DSSP file (Angstrom, degrees, kcal/mol; ACC not computed):
  #  RESIDUE AA STRUCTURE BP1 BP2  ACC     N-H-->O    O-->H-N    N-H-->O    O-->H-N    TCO  KAPPA ALPHA  PHI   PSI    X-CA   Y-CA   Z-CA
    1    1 A M     >        0   0    0      0, 0.0     4,-2.3     0, 0.0     5,-0.2   0.000 360.0 360.0 360.0 -37.5    0.0    0.0    0.0
    2    2 A K  H  >  +     0   0    0      1,-0.2     4,-2.3     2,-0.2     5,-0.2   0.877 360.0  53.0 -62.9 -37.0    2.9    2.4    0.8
    3    3 A V  H  > S+     0   0    0      2,-0.2     4,-2.3     1,-0.2    -1,-0.2   0.938 110.9  45.1 -64.6 -47.7    4.3    1.8   -2.7
    4    4 A E  H  > S+     0   0    0      2,-0.2     4,-2.7     1,-0.2    -2,-0.2   0.887 112.6  51.7 -65.0 -38.4    1.0    2.7   -4.5
    5    5 A Y  H  X S+     0   0    0     -4,-2.3     4,-2.0     2,-0.2    -1,-0.2   0.922 111.5  46.7 -64.3 -43.6    0.4    5.8   -2.2
    6    6 A A  H  X>S+     0   0    0     -4,-2.3     5,-2.5     2,-0.2     4,-0.5   0.892 112.8  50.3 -64.4 -39.5    3.9    7.1   -3.0
    7    7 A F  H ><5S+     0   0    0     -4,-2.3     3,-1.0     1,-0.2    -2,-0.2   0.927 109.9  50.2 -63.1 -45.0    3.3    6.4   -6.7
    8    8 A L  H 3<5S+     0   0    0     -4,-2.7    47,-0.6     1,-0.3    -1,-0.2   0.864 113.2  45.5 -61.5 -37.4    0.0    8.2   -6.6
    9    9 A K  H 3<5S-     0   0    0     -4,-2.0    -1,-0.3    -5,-0.2    -2,-0.2   0.507 107.2-129.2 -83.1  -5.2    1.7   11.2   -4.9
   10   10 A M  T <<5 +     0   0    0     -3,-1.0     2,-0.9    -4,-0.5    -3,-0.2   0.870  55.6 152.3  57.1  38.7    4.6   11.0   -7.4
   11   11 A D     >< -     0   0    0     -5,-2.5     4,-2.5     1,-0.2    -1,-0.2  -0.832  25.7-176.4-104.8  96.0    7.0   11.1   -4.5
   12   12 A M  H  > S+     0   0    0     -2,-0.9     4,-2.7     1,-0.2     5,-0.2   0.838  82.5  55.4 -65.2 -33.7   10.1    9.3   -5.6
   13   13 A A  H  > S+     0   0    0      2,-0.2     4,-2.2     1,-0.2    -1,-0.2   0.929 112.2  43.1 -64.2 -43.6   11.8    9.5   -2.2
   14   14 A A  H  > S+     0   0    0      2,-0.2     4,-2.2     1,-0.2    -2,-0.2   0.876 113.2  52.8 -68.5 -37.4    8.8    7.9   -0.5
   15   15 A L  H  X S+     0   0    0     -4,-2.5     4,-2.7    -9,-0.2     5,-0.3   0.933 111.0  46.7 -62.5 -45.7    8.6    5.3   -3.3
   16   16 A E  H  X S+     0   0    0     -4,-2.7     4,-2.2     1,-0.2    -2,-0.2   0.916 112.3  50.3 -61.0 -44.9   12.3    4.4   -2.8
   17   17 A K  H  < S+     0   0    0     -4,-2.2    -1,-0.2     1,-0.2    -2,-0.2   0.863 117.5  39.8 -63.9 -37.0   11.8    4.2    1.0
   18   18 A A  H  < S+     0   0    0     -4,-2.2     4,-0.2   -16,-0.1    -2,-0.2   0.837 121.1  41.5 -80.6 -34.2    8.8    1.9    0.6
   19   19 A F  H >< S+     0   0    0     -4,-2.7     3,-1.6    -5,-0.2     4,-0.4   0.893 100.2  64.3 -87.1 -42.2   10.1   -0.3   -2.3
   20   20 A R  G >< S+     0   0    0     -4,-2.2     3,-1.4    -5,-0.3    -1,-0.1   0.874  99.7  53.5 -55.7 -42.8   13.8   -0.9   -1.5
   21   21 A P  G 3  S+     0   0    0      0, 0.0    -1,-0.3     0, 0.0    -2,-0.1   0.706 107.3  52.9 -67.3 -16.2   13.1   -3.0    1.7
   22   22 A I  G <  S+     0   0    0     -3,-1.6    91,-3.4    -4,-0.2     2,-0.3   0.381  97.1  78.3-101.7   5.6   10.7   -5.3   -0.1
   23   23 A V  E <  S-a  113   0A   0     -3,-1.4    91,-0.2    -4,-0.4     2,-0.1  -0.822  81.5-111.2-112.0 154.8   13.0   -6.3   -3.0
   24   24 A T  E >   -     0   0A   0     89,-2.3     3,-1.6    -2,-0.3    -2,-0.1  -0.337  31.5-109.6 -74.8 162.3   15.9   -8.8   -3.1
   25   25 A A  E 3  S+     0   0A   0      1,-0.3    13,-0.2    -2,-0.1    -1,-0.1   0.795 121.7  45.1 -62.5 -28.3   19.5   -7.6   -3.5
   26   26 A D  E 3  S+     0   0A   0     11,-0.1    -1,-0.3     2,-0.1    88,-0.0   0.027  83.8 161.7-104.4  26.5   19.6   -9.1   -7.0
   27   27 A F  E <   -     0   0A   0     -3,-1.6    11,-0.5    86,-0.1     2,-0.4  -0.120  21.9-158.4 -49.3 138.2   16.1   -7.7   -8.0
   28   28 A K  E     -a  115   0A   0     86,-1.9    88,-2.1     9,-0.2     2,-0.4  -0.989   7.4-166.8-126.9 133.3   15.5   -7.7  -11.8
   29   29 A Y  E     -aB 116  36A   0      7,-3.3     7,-2.6    -2,-0.4     2,-0.5  -0.965   3.9-165.0-118.5 132.0   13.0   -5.5  -13.6
   30   30 A V  E     +aB 117  35A   0     86,-2.7    88,-2.6    -2,-0.4     2,-0.4  -0.968  13.4 167.5-125.2 119.2   12.1   -6.2  -17.2
   31   31 A Q  E >  S- B   0  34A   0      3,-1.9     3,-2.1    -2,-0.5    88,-0.1  -0.998  73.9  -5.0-130.8 130.8   10.2   -3.6  -19.3
   32   32 A D  T 3  S-     0   0    0     -2,-0.4    -1,-0.1     1,-0.3    87,-0.1   0.841 130.2 -58.7  54.3  35.8    9.8   -3.8  -23.1
   33   33 A G  T 3  S+     0   0    0     85,-0.3    -1,-0.3     1,-0.2    86,-0.0   0.473 112.1 121.8  76.7   2.3   12.1   -6.9  -23.0
   34   34 A K  E <   -B   31   0A   0     -3,-2.1    -3,-1.9     2,-0.0     2,-0.2  -0.873  53.2-147.1-104.3 114.4   14.9   -4.9  -21.4
   35   35 A P  E     +B   30   0A   0      0, 0.0     2,-0.3     0, 0.0    -5,-0.2  -0.536  24.6 168.4 -78.4 144.9   16.2   -6.2  -18.1
   36   36 A M  E     -B   29   0A   0     -7,-2.6    -7,-3.3    -2,-0.2     2,-0.0  -0.985  29.8-113.8-150.2 157.9   17.5   -3.8  -15.5
   37   37 A G     >  -     0   0    0     -2,-0.3     4,-2.1    -9,-0.2    -9,-0.2  -0.179  45.4 -87.1 -82.6-178.3   18.4   -3.7  -11.9
   38   38 A Y  H  > S+     0   0    0    -11,-0.5     4,-2.4     1,-0.2     5,-0.2   0.920 124.0  49.2 -59.2 -49.9   16.7   -1.8   -9.1
   39   39 A D  H  > S+     0   0    0      1,-0.2     4,-2.1     2,-0.2    -1,-0.2   0.888 111.8  48.8 -62.4 -39.8   18.6    1.5   -9.5
   40   40 A K  H  > S+     0   0    0      2,-0.2     4,-2.5     1,-0.2    -1,-0.2   0.883 109.7  53.2 -66.3 -38.0   18.0    1.6  -13.3
   41   41 A M  H  X S+     0   0    0     -4,-2.1     4,-2.6     2,-0.2     5,-0.2   0.933 109.1  48.4 -61.1 -46.2   14.3    0.9  -12.6
   42   42 A V  H  X S+     0   0    0     -4,-2.4     4,-2.4     1,-0.2    -2,-0.2   0.906 112.0  49.9 -60.9 -42.1   14.0    3.8  -10.2
   43   43 A S  H  X S+     0   0    0     -4,-2.1     4,-2.1     2,-0.2    -1,-0.2   0.904 111.2  49.1 -62.5 -42.6   15.7    6.1  -12.7
   44   44 A T  H  X S+     0   0    0     -4,-2.5     4,-1.8     2,-0.2    -2,-0.2   0.924 112.3  46.9 -63.8 -46.3   13.3    5.0  -15.5
   45   45 A V  H  X S+     0   0    0     -4,-2.6     4,-2.0     1,-0.2    -2,-0.2   0.900 110.1  54.2 -64.0 -40.5   10.2    5.5  -13.3
   46   46 A T  H  X S+     0   0    0     -4,-2.4     4,-1.0    -5,-0.2    -1,-0.2   0.917 108.5  48.8 -59.5 -44.1   11.6    8.9  -12.2
   47   47 A K  H  < S+     0   0    0     -4,-2.1     4,-0.4     1,-0.2     3,-0.3   0.863 109.7  52.4 -63.8 -36.6   12.0   10.0  -15.9
   48   48 A E  H >< S+     0   0    0     -4,-1.8     3,-1.0     1,-0.2     4,-0.2   0.860 103.1  58.6 -68.5 -35.1    8.4    8.8  -16.7
   49   49 A F  H >< S+     0   0    0     -4,-2.0     3,-2.1     1,-0.2    -1,-0.2   0.814  89.5  74.1 -62.3 -30.6    7.0   10.9  -13.8
   50   50 A V  T 3< S+     0   0    0     -4,-1.0    -1,-0.2    -3,-0.3    -2,-0.2   0.808  91.2  55.4 -56.4 -32.5    8.4   14.1  -15.3
   51   51 A S  T <  S+     0   0    0     -3,-1.0    34,-2.8    -4,-0.4     2,-0.4   0.573  94.8  85.7 -79.8  -7.3    5.8   14.1  -18.1
   52   52 A F  E <   -C   84   0A   0     -3,-2.1    32,-0.3    32,-0.3     3,-0.1  -0.777  51.2-170.7-100.4 138.2    2.9   14.0  -15.6
   53   53 A A  E    S-     0   0A   0     30,-3.1     2,-0.3    -2,-0.4    31,-0.2   0.766  80.6  -6.5 -84.9 -31.8    1.3   17.0  -13.9
   54   54 A K  E     -C   83   0A   0     29,-1.5    29,-3.4    -5,-0.0     2,-0.5  -0.975  59.9-130.2-163.2 144.4   -0.7   14.7  -11.6
   55   55 A M  E     -C   82   0A   0    -47,-0.6    27,-0.3    -2,-0.3     3,-0.1  -0.903  18.0-173.4 -98.0 128.5   -1.6   11.0  -11.0
   56   56 A K  E     -     0   0A   0     25,-2.9     2,-0.3    -2,-0.5    26,-0.2   0.839  65.5  -4.5 -89.4 -38.1   -5.3   10.4  -10.6
   57   57 A S  E     -C   81   0A   0     24,-1.8    24,-2.3     2,-0.0     2,-0.3  -0.996  49.9-173.1-156.2 154.9   -5.2    6.8   -9.7
   58   58 A S  E     +C   80   0A   0     -2,-0.3     2,-0.3    22,-0.2    22,-0.2  -0.944  20.5 160.7-150.0 126.3   -2.9    3.8   -9.2
   59   59 A S  E     -C   79   0A   0     20,-2.7    20,-2.5    -2,-0.3     2,-0.3  -0.984  17.5-168.7-147.1 157.1   -4.1    0.3   -8.5
   60   60 A S  E     -C   78   0A   0     -2,-0.3     2,-0.4    18,-0.2    18,-0.2  -0.991   3.9-168.3-144.6 151.3   -2.9   -3.3   -8.6
   61   61 A K  E     -C   77   0A   0     16,-2.3    16,-3.1    -2,-0.3     2,-0.6  -0.992  24.7-125.0-143.5 129.8   -4.7   -6.6   -8.3
   62   62 A T  E     +C   76   0A   0     -2,-0.4    14,-0.2    14,-0.2     3,-0.1  -0.656  27.9 176.7 -76.5 120.4   -3.3  -10.1   -7.8
   63   63 A V  E     +     0   0A   0     12,-3.2     2,-0.3    -2,-0.6    -1,-0.2   0.815  68.2   7.4 -92.4 -37.8   -4.8  -12.3  -10.6
   64   64 A K  E     -C   75   0A   0     11,-1.3    11,-2.3     2,-0.0     2,-0.4  -0.996  62.0-174.6-148.4 142.0   -2.9  -15.5   -9.8
   65   65 A L  E     +C   74   0A   0     -2,-0.3     2,-0.3     9,-0.2     9,-0.2  -0.983   6.4 173.2-142.7 127.3   -0.6  -16.6   -7.0
   66   66 A T  E     -C   73   0A   0      7,-2.8     7,-2.6    -2,-0.4     2,-0.4  -0.956  10.9-160.2-132.3 153.8    1.3  -19.8   -6.6
   67   67 A R  E     +C   72   0A   0     -2,-0.3     2,-0.3     5,-0.2     5,-0.2  -0.999  12.4 179.6-137.0 136.5    3.9  -21.0   -4.1
   68   68 A H  E >   -C   71   0A   0      3,-3.1     3,-1.2    -2,-0.4     2,-0.4  -0.818  67.5 -65.4-133.8  92.0    6.5  -23.7   -4.2
   69   69 A G  T 3  S-     0   0    0     -2,-0.3    -1,-0.1     1,-0.2     0, 0.0  -0.507 120.5  -6.9  66.5-120.2    8.5  -23.8   -1.0
   70   70 A D  T 3  S+     0   0    0     -2,-0.4    36,-2.2    -3,-0.1     2,-0.4   0.156 122.9  82.8 -96.1  18.7   10.4  -20.5   -0.6
   71   71 A I  E <   -CD  68 105A   0     -3,-1.2    -3,-3.1    34,-0.2     2,-0.3  -0.977  55.9-174.8-123.0 135.3    9.5  -19.3   -4.1
   72   72 A G  E     -CD  67 104A   0     32,-2.4    32,-3.1    -2,-0.4     2,-0.4  -0.962   7.3-161.9-128.7 148.9    6.3  -17.6   -5.1
   73   73 A E  E     +CD  66 103A   0     -7,-2.6    -7,-2.8    -2,-0.3     2,-0.3  -0.987  12.1 179.0-129.6 139.1    5.0  -16.5   -8.5
   74   74 A A  E     -CD  65 102A   0     28,-2.6    28,-3.1    -2,-0.4     2,-0.5  -0.995  25.0-146.1-140.7 146.1    2.2  -13.9   -9.1
   75   75 A V  E     -CD  64 101A   0    -11,-2.3   -12,-3.2    -2,-0.3   -11,-1.3  -0.970  27.8-167.3-106.6 123.4    0.4  -12.4  -12.0
   76   76 A I  E     -CD  62 100A   0     24,-2.6    24,-2.4    -2,-0.5     2,-0.5  -0.941  15.0-148.0-118.2 130.6   -0.5   -8.8  -11.1
   77   77 A E  E     -CD  61  99A   0    -16,-3.1   -16,-2.3    -2,-0.5     2,-0.4  -0.846  23.9-170.6 -93.5 130.8   -2.8   -6.5  -13.0
   78   78 A R  E     +CD  60  98A   0     20,-3.4    20,-2.6    -2,-0.5     2,-0.3  -0.943  11.3 179.0-127.3 144.6   -1.7   -2.9  -12.8
   79   79 A K  E     +CD  59  97A   0    -20,-2.5   -20,-2.7    -2,-0.4     2,-0.4  -0.980   2.4 177.1-147.4 132.8   -3.4    0.4  -13.8
   80   80 A Q  E     -CD  58  96A   0     16,-2.4    16,-3.2    -2,-0.3     2,-0.4  -0.993   7.9-166.4-132.5 142.4   -2.4    4.0  -13.5
   81   81 A V  E     +CD  57  95A   0    -24,-2.3   -25,-2.9    -2,-0.4   -24,-1.8  -0.997  18.5 167.5-128.8 128.1   -4.2    7.1  -14.7
   82   82 A G  E     -CD  55  94A   0     12,-2.7    12,-2.9    -2,-0.4     2,-0.6  -0.933  36.7-118.2-139.4 161.9   -2.5   10.5  -14.9
   83   83 A I  E     -CD  54  93A   0    -29,-3.4   -30,-3.1    -2,-0.3   -29,-1.5  -0.894  35.8-136.6 -99.9 121.8   -2.8   14.0  -16.3
   84   84 A L  E     -CD  52  92A   0      8,-3.0     8,-0.7    -2,-0.6   -32,-0.3  -0.510  10.7-123.4 -80.0 145.2    0.0   14.8  -18.7
   85   85 A K        +     0   0    0    -34,-2.8     2,-0.3    -2,-0.2    -1,-0.1  -0.543  43.5 163.1 -74.7 151.0    1.8   18.1  -18.7
   86   86 A G        -     0   0    0      2,-0.2   -34,-0.0    -2,-0.2   -35,-0.0  -0.990  53.3-114.3-165.6 163.4    1.6   19.9  -22.0
   87   87 A A  S    S+     0   0    0     -2,-0.3    -1,-0.1     2,-0.0     2,-0.1   0.749  93.7  86.0 -73.1 -23.8    2.1   23.1  -23.8
   88   88 A E  S    S-     0   0    0      2,-0.2    -2,-0.2     1,-0.1     0, 0.0  -0.335  84.4-125.6 -75.3 160.1   -1.7   23.2  -24.6
   89   89 A K  S    S+     0   0    0      2,-0.1    -1,-0.1    -2,-0.1    -3,-0.0   0.808  90.1  77.1 -76.2 -29.3   -4.1   24.6  -22.1
   90   90 A S  S    S-     0   0    0      1,-0.1    -2,-0.2     0, 0.0     2,-0.1  -0.662  83.2-125.1 -87.0 136.4   -6.3   21.5  -22.0
   91   91 A P        -     0   0    0      0, 0.0     2,-0.4     0, 0.0    -6,-0.1  -0.378  17.1-140.9 -74.7 156.1   -5.0   18.5  -20.0
   92   92 A H  E     -D   84   0A   0     -8,-0.7    -8,-3.0    -2,-0.1     2,-0.6  -0.958   9.1-136.5-118.5 138.6   -4.6   15.1  -21.5
   93   93 A V  E     -D   83   0A   0     -2,-0.4    33,-3.3   -10,-0.2     2,-0.5  -0.844  16.4-165.9 -99.0 120.4   -5.4   11.9  -19.7
   94   94 A M  E     -DE  82 125A   0    -12,-2.9   -12,-2.7    -2,-0.6     2,-0.5  -0.915   4.4-167.7-104.8 126.8   -2.9    9.0  -20.0
   95   95 A T  E     -DE  81 124A   0     29,-2.4    29,-2.2    -2,-0.5     2,-0.5  -0.965   2.9-168.0-117.8 129.8   -4.0    5.6  -18.9
   96   96 A F  E     +DE  80 123A   0    -16,-3.2   -16,-2.4    -2,-0.5     2,-0.4  -0.967   9.9 173.1-116.6 130.0   -1.6    2.7  -18.5
   97   97 A H  E     +DE  79 122A   0     25,-2.4    25,-3.0    -2,-0.5     2,-0.3  -0.998  17.1 129.6-137.0 131.6   -2.9   -0.8  -18.0
   98   98 A G  E     -DE  78 121A   0    -20,-2.6   -20,-3.4    -2,-0.4     2,-0.4  -0.972  42.7-112.8-166.5-179.2   -0.8   -3.9  -17.9
   99   99 A F  E     -DE  77 120A   0     21,-2.7    20,-2.5    -2,-0.3    21,-1.3  -0.970  20.4-164.1-129.8 141.8    0.2   -7.2  -16.3
  100  100 A T  E     -DE  76 118A   0    -24,-2.4   -24,-2.6    -2,-0.4     2,-0.6  -0.939  17.9-139.5-122.0 149.7    3.4   -8.3  -14.6
  101  101 A N  E     -DE  75 117A   0     16,-2.6    16,-2.1    -2,-0.4     2,-0.4  -0.955  30.7-166.8-100.7 116.4    4.8  -11.7  -13.7
  102  102 A D  E     -DE  74 116A   0    -28,-3.1   -28,-2.6    -2,-0.6     2,-0.4  -0.876   9.8-156.7-110.4 137.0    6.3  -11.2  -10.3
  103  103 A S  E     -DE  73 115A   0     12,-2.3    11,-3.1    -2,-0.4    12,-1.5  -0.930   9.6-165.4-112.1 136.5    8.7  -13.7   -8.6
  104  104 A F  E     -DE  72 113A   0    -32,-3.1   -32,-2.4    -2,-0.4     2,-0.4  -0.896   3.5-170.0-120.4 150.2    9.1  -13.7   -4.8
  105  105 A R  E     -DE  71 112A   0      7,-2.5     7,-2.1    -2,-0.3     2,-0.5  -1.000  26.8-118.4-140.7 139.2   11.7  -15.4   -2.7
  106  106 A K  E     - E   0 111A   0    -36,-2.2     2,-0.5    -2,-0.4     5,-0.2  -0.674  34.2-179.0 -78.8 122.8   12.0  -15.9    1.0
  107  107 A V  E >   - E   0 110A   0      3,-3.3     3,-2.0    -2,-0.5    -2,-0.0  -0.986  69.9 -17.3-126.9 120.4   15.1  -14.1    2.4
  108  108 A D  T 3  S-     0   0    0     -2,-0.5    -1,-0.1     1,-0.3     3,-0.1   0.875 130.1 -51.4  51.3  40.8   15.9  -14.3    6.1
  109  109 A G  T 3  S+     0   0    0      1,-0.2     2,-0.4    -3,-0.0    -1,-0.3   0.461 120.0 103.6  80.7   1.6   12.3  -15.5    6.8
  110  110 A K  E <  S- E   0 107A   0     -3,-2.0    -3,-3.3    -5,-0.1     2,-0.4  -0.933  72.4-119.7-119.8 141.8   10.7  -12.6    4.8
  111  111 A W  E     - E   0 106A   0     -2,-0.4     2,-0.3    -5,-0.2    -5,-0.2  -0.629  37.4-179.3 -77.8 130.5    9.1  -12.6    1.4
  112  112 A K  E     - E   0 105A   0     -7,-2.1    -7,-2.5    -2,-0.4     2,-0.6  -0.952  33.7-107.3-131.8 151.5   10.8  -10.3   -1.0
  113  113 A L  E     +aE  23 104A   0    -91,-3.4   -89,-2.3    -2,-0.3    -9,-0.3  -0.669  33.9 176.5 -78.2 119.3   10.2   -9.4   -4.7
  114  114 A A  E     +     0   0A   0    -11,-3.1   -86,-1.9    -2,-0.6     2,-0.3   0.766  63.8   1.0 -95.9 -31.6   13.0  -10.9   -6.8
  115  115 A S  E     -aE  28 103A   0    -12,-1.5   -12,-2.3   -88,-0.2     2,-0.4  -0.993  48.9-162.5-157.6 152.5   11.7   -9.9  -10.2
  116  116 A M  E     -aE  29 102A   0    -88,-2.1   -86,-2.7    -2,-0.3     2,-0.5  -0.968  15.6-176.5-137.4 118.1    9.0   -8.0  -12.0
  117  117 A T  E     -aE  30 101A   0    -16,-2.1   -16,-2.6    -2,-0.4     2,-0.4  -0.966  22.2-136.0-122.9 120.8    8.5   -8.7  -15.8
  118  118 A W  E     + E   0 100A   0    -88,-2.6   -85,-0.3    -2,-0.5   -18,-0.2  -0.605  26.7 172.1 -73.1 126.1    6.0   -6.8  -17.8
  119  119 A T  E     +     0   0A   0    -20,-2.5     2,-0.3    -2,-0.4    -1,-0.2   0.700  66.5   7.4-106.3 -28.2    4.1   -9.2  -20.1
  120  120 A K  E     + E   0  99A   0    -21,-1.3   -21,-2.7     2,-0.0    -1,-0.4  -0.963  65.6 166.0-155.8 134.8    1.4   -7.0  -21.5
  121  121 A S  E     - E   0  98A   0     -2,-0.3     2,-0.4   -23,-0.3   -23,-0.3  -0.989  11.9-167.1-153.8 147.7    0.7   -3.3  -21.4
  122  122 A D  E     - E   0  97A   0    -25,-3.0   -25,-2.4    -2,-0.3     2,-0.4  -0.992   5.6-158.9-134.4 140.5   -1.4   -0.8  -23.2
  123  123 A L  E     - E   0  96A   0      7,-0.4     7,-2.4    -2,-0.4     2,-0.4  -0.941   7.3-172.1-116.0 140.9   -1.3    3.0  -23.1
  124  124 A T  E     -FE 129  95A   0    -29,-2.2   -29,-2.4    -2,-0.4     2,-0.5  -0.984  10.8-156.5-128.5 148.0   -4.2    5.3  -24.1
  125  125 A L  E >  S-FE 128  94A   0      3,-3.0     3,-1.6    -2,-0.4   -31,-0.2  -0.981  85.2 -16.7-122.1 116.9   -4.1    9.0  -24.5
  126  126 A D  T 3  S-     0   0    0    -33,-3.3    -1,-0.1    -2,-0.5   -32,-0.1   0.868 131.7 -51.7  52.4  39.5   -7.5   10.7  -24.1
  127  127 A G  T 3  S+     0   0    0    -34,-0.4    -1,-0.3     1,-0.2   -33,-0.1   0.415 117.7 107.3  84.6  -1.0   -9.1    7.2  -24.5
  128  128 A K  E <  S-F  125   0A   0     -3,-1.6    -3,-3.0     1,-0.1    -1,-0.2  -0.873  81.6 -93.2-112.4 143.8   -7.3    6.4  -27.8
  129  129 A P  E     -F  124   0A   0      0, 0.0     2,-0.4     0, 0.0    -5,-0.3  -0.213  48.2-166.6 -52.8 141.3   -4.5    3.8  -28.2
  130  130 A F        -     0   0    0     -7,-2.4    -7,-0.4    -3,-0.0    -3,-0.0  -0.998  22.0-172.2-139.5 134.5   -1.1    5.5  -27.9
  131  131 A N     >  -     0   0    0     -2,-0.4     4,-1.9     1,-0.1     3,-0.4  -0.918   5.7-167.9-125.3 103.1    2.5    4.5  -28.6
  132  132 A P  H  > S+     0   0    0      0, 0.0     4,-2.4     0, 0.0     5,-0.1   0.805  87.9  58.0 -63.1 -28.4    5.0    7.0  -27.4
  133  133 A M  H  > S+     0   0    0      2,-0.2     4,-1.3     1,-0.2     6,-0.2   0.896 106.8  47.7 -68.4 -38.6    7.8    5.4  -29.4
  134  134 A K  H  4>S+     0   0    0     -3,-0.4     5,-3.3     2,-0.2     6,-0.4   0.901 113.4  48.2 -67.1 -40.7    5.9    5.9  -32.6
  135  135 A S  H ><5S+     0   0    0     -4,-1.9     3,-1.3     1,-0.2    -2,-0.2   0.890 109.4  52.8 -66.3 -39.7    5.2    9.5  -31.7
  136  136 A A  H 3<5S+     0   0    0     -4,-2.4    -1,-0.2     1,-0.3    -2,-0.2   0.781 108.7  50.2 -68.4 -26.4    8.8   10.2  -30.8
  137  137 A S  T 3<5S-     0   0    0     -4,-1.3     3,-0.5    -5,-0.1    -1,-0.3   0.300 121.1-104.6 -95.5  10.4   10.1    8.8  -34.1
  138  138 A G  T < 5S-     0   0    0     -3,-1.3    -3,-0.2     1,-0.2    -2,-0.1   0.776  76.6 -53.6  74.7  25.3    7.7   11.0  -36.1
  139  139 A G      <       0   0    0     -5,-3.3    -1,-0.2    -6,-0.2    -4,-0.1   0.565 360.0 360.0  87.6   8.4    5.3    8.1  -36.9
  140  140 A R              0   0    0     -3,-0.5    -6,-0.1    -6,-0.4    -2,-0.1   0.469 360.0 360.0 -82.7 360.0    8.0    5.8  -38.4
């Protein structure tokens, strides 16, 4: 809950404080097929926050959970809605919806997040499908 609240408030210091203790030392994050460690993930999320004026909502829901001894696997549905900053006077609503496969491992008797891999994600801008990579390349 602390992680989602910090995300909603766009408070990277609070996000870092809430998230670091719940991940393993070798935590791996995979977005768009690119693996990265914890520090790179925090840097990436921080850069993504810059384009938002405000986060309206942030939620997650466990879709599937399995456990095999000291290893756990979960499929998590995630959704964030934010208001984008822009040069125009009217705000734009960006909605992100996706699923992660999360792996957990028991470390010193506590469950910690060992990896988070995005398996499916969709972005919409003002209710229409949006691909920021296509926009950044001029539609190529």
